[in-house]
C-alpha positions in Angstrom: -9.0 20.4 8.2 -9.9 16.7 7.7 -8.2 14.0 9.7 -7.4 10.3 9.1 -7.5 7.9 11.9 -5.1 5.0 11.7 -5.0 2.4 14.4 -1.7 0.7 15.2 -1.9 -2.2 17.7 0.7 -2.0 20.4 2.2 -5.4 19.4 3.1 -4.0 16.0 5.0 -1.2 17.6 6.9 -3.8 19.5 7.6 -5.6 16.2 9.4 -2.6 14.7 9.2 0.1 12.1 8.5 -2.2 9.1 5.5 -3.7 10.8 4.1 -0.2 11.6 4.7 1.1 8.1 3.0 -2.0 6.6 0.0 -1.4 8.8 -0.2 2.3 7.8 0.1 1.5 4.1 -2.5 -1.3 4.3 -5.0 1.0 6.1 -4.4 3.9 3.7 -5.0 1.5 0.7 -8.0 -0.3 2.3 -9.6 3.0 3.0 -9.0 4.2 -0.6 -6.8 7.1 0.5 -3.7 5.7 -1.3 -3.8 3.8 -4.5 -2.1 0.4 -4.7 1.1 2.1 -6.2 1.2 4.8 -3.6 0.8 2.4 -0.7 3.5 0.0 -2.1 5.9 2.9 -2.8 5.5 4.0 0.9 7.0 0.6 1.8 9.4 0.5 -1.1 7.9 -2.9 -2.0 7.6 -4.3 -5.5 4.1 -5.0 -6.9 4.4 -8.6 -6.0 5.6 -8.0 -2.4 2.7 -5.6 -1.7 0.3 -8.0 -3.3 1.5 -10.8 -1.1 1.2 -8.5 2.0 -2.4 -7.7 1.1 -3.2 -11.4 0.6 -1.6 -12.4 3.9 -3.8 -9.8 5.7 -7.0 -10.7 3.7 -7.2 -7.3 2.1 -8.9 -7.4 -1.3 -7.1 -5.7 -4.1 -9.0 -2.8 -5.5 -7.9 -2.0 -9.0 -9.6 0.9 -10.7 -8.9 3.3 -13.6 -6.6 5.4 -11.5 -4.5 2.4 -10.7 -4.4 1.4 -14.3 -3.4 4.9 -15.3 -0.5 5.0 -12.8 0.7 1.6 -14.0 0.6 2.7 -17.6 2.5 5.9 -16.8 5.1 3.9 -14.8 5.6 1.4 -17.6 6.0 4.3 -20.1 8.6 6.0 -17.9 10.4 2.7 -17.3 9.7 2.9 -13.6 7.4 -0.2 -13.3 9.0 -2.9 -11.1 6.4 -5.5 -11.5 
């Protein structure tokens, strides 16, 4: 079984659940474990809200063919909330 190590600073735990979930989502995204869409859905953020969070934390957006395919599928299903 493989494991993923996620580091959550104590001060984030003191800031509450949203801060912890944001950190988890950003780490999963930055380490290419979650796509952009998966990470933002974990937080229930819009595309723009998650993009802003990444920018505020100096995390470069990685956009590949899997992200594009997810976006196209979401648009076709009427689920895209860009």
